[in-house]
N, C-alpha and C positions, 0 to 999 in steps of 0.2 A: 619182527624182533622184539624178544621178551626181555624185561629189566629184571624179571624173577631169576633168582639163584636155583638150580637144581643141584643138590649135594648128594653124590653117591657114598654110602658110608657103612663100615662095619665098627662095631664097638670095641673090637679087640684088634685094631690095626693103626697103621700111622694116620689114618683118618681123623683119628681122636685129636690130632694137632690142628687140622683144618676145622674141625667141629667148634673146639675153642676160639679159633679166630673168627669164625661166623659169629658166634655170641658177643665177641669183643666189638665187632664192627657194628653190630646192632642192625644188619639188614635183614629183611624177610627172606626165609629160605625154605624149600621144599626138601625134606630128607627121605631119600631113598634107599632103604637098607639093602645090602647085597649080600646074600647069605653065601658063604663059602661051602657049607656043609652040603648044599643043593647044587654047587657048581654054577651059580648064577653069574659069577665074574668071569665065566668062559663061555657064557651064552652069546649067540650073535647079537642080542639087543644092546648088551653091554660092551661087546666088543667094536660095535659101531661107534661108541663113545671113546673107549680108551683100547686100541687094538693090543695093549700089552696085556689087557686082562687083570689089571690092578687098580686098587683104590688107594688113595682119594681121588676124586675127581669133580669137577663142577661145570656145569654149564651157565653161561650168563651173556646177555646181550649176542645171541646167537654162535657164541664160540665155546669151544671147550679148553678147559685149563686142567692140567695134570701135573705131577711132581709137586710133592708137599711144600717145599720152600718156595716154589713159583706161584702156587696158590695163594700162599701168604702174603708174598710180595704183591701179587695181583689185586688182593682184597684190602690190602693197605691203601694201594692207589686209588682204587676205585671208589672208596669211601673215606675220603680224607677228613671228614668231619669227626672220624673217631681218633684222629691224630696217633696212628699206630705206625707211622712212618716220616722222617724229616722231609721237608719238600726238596725238590731237586736243586734249589737254589741255596740250601743250607749245607754248610760244610759237613755236618755230622751224617749226610746222606751216605758218604763213603763208607764212614764206620758202621752205620746200620747195615748196609749190604755186606760188608766184609764178614760180619759176625753171623749174619743171616744164614750166608752160604757157607761159611765155616761150620756151622752146625749140621747142614745137610753133607757137606763134602768130607769133612774130616772127623767131627765128633761122632756122628751116627755109624760110620765104617769102623772107627776105633773101638767103639764099644761092641758093636756086633761081633767083631773078630774076638774080643775078649770074652764075651758071652759064650760064643761058640767053641772056645779053646782053639782055635785056629793056629797053625804053627806058624811061628815068626819066619819070614823070609830073609835069605842072607843079605840081599840088597833092600834096606829099607827104603831107599830112594825111589823104589818102583812102586811103593805105596803113597797114595796121594796124601795120606795124613803123617806120613813119616814113621812116628812112633806113638803109641799109647800115651806114655809119659810125657812127651813133648806137647801132645794134643791138649791133655788135662792142666798142664803147667800154664799154656799159654791163655787157656780159657780162665782159669782161676786168676791169673794175673789181670786179664780183661774185666774180670767181675769185681774184683777186690775193692776198687773204689765204691760201688755200689750208689744206689740200691739195685740199678738196673745196668745192662751193657751201655746204654747211652746215658749213664749217670741217673739224673731225676726223671728221665722220660721213659715211660713203659713203651715197647715197640712190638712190632711182629717178630723182630728178631728174638725178643725175650720168650715169645709163644713158643717158638721151634726149640730154641735152647733148653728151656725148662722142661719142656715135655720130653725132650730127647735124654736129658740128665734123670728125669723122673723114671722114664723107661729103663735106663741103666742100673739105677738104683733098685729098682724093683727086681730086675733080673740078676742081681748080685754081680754085675760087671763093672761096677763103679766103687772103689775104695772110698771109705767114709774121708770127706774133707770138708771142714767147717763152712768154707767159704760157699762151696756149692751146695752144700745141704741147705744153709740158711737162705741162698738164692732161690732154691725149688720151693722152701716153705713158703717164702715171702709171695711168689708167683701163685702158688696155689690158694693163696686167701683172696684173691681177686673173684669178685662175684661171678664173673663169666665162666671162669674155671669150675667154681662150685657148682654151677647150673649144669654143665657139660658133664661133670662127674655123676652128678644125679641122673640126668638123662641116659647116660650109658650104662649104669647100672640096670635100669628098667630094660633098656634094649638087649643087654647080655641076657636078661632073665628069659626075654621072649625067645631066644635061640637055643635055651636049654631044652633037651628032649623030655617030653613028658613022662612022667612016673618016676 
């Protein structure tokens, strides 16, 4: 059983969130670039890691972890010295888990539907997030006290939320809101985020066709 982390990554995907998380926890990891253009995510070698053929994925201590929010939660708990999650005895643990999984289960689907201009369904109750407006209003209320979703403590929930909001802004799926914009800007000033942004620029350049 190995303690090293293997990180399966593509710079233009949700695995950017996990990349940021890995830099925040400060644990050594080996990055394995998975090329979509070559179909490497559907090759037997990677399907043995994740049968869905999707990234991100990590292997650590002999196990595989997939799903972005799950990986964030796992890393925060596996490396408690980074202080990216409240302890299980801390009442804020519930708030932390609430907004981490809200980001994955409500915020991201709401933004994806908006970016893709998917038609609204008649019964919004069939959507896990209900409505785009309610989703953003709930998040804005949670973030208004600031500076982070847990107040003064930056956590893995902020890694996921800020990444998802940043994607929504870049894709023009998110109307400008001062609270959300300032929150993303604040999170983007973290040294770990800046390191990841620079690394992913280099990785993206590697993927560009020659000529």
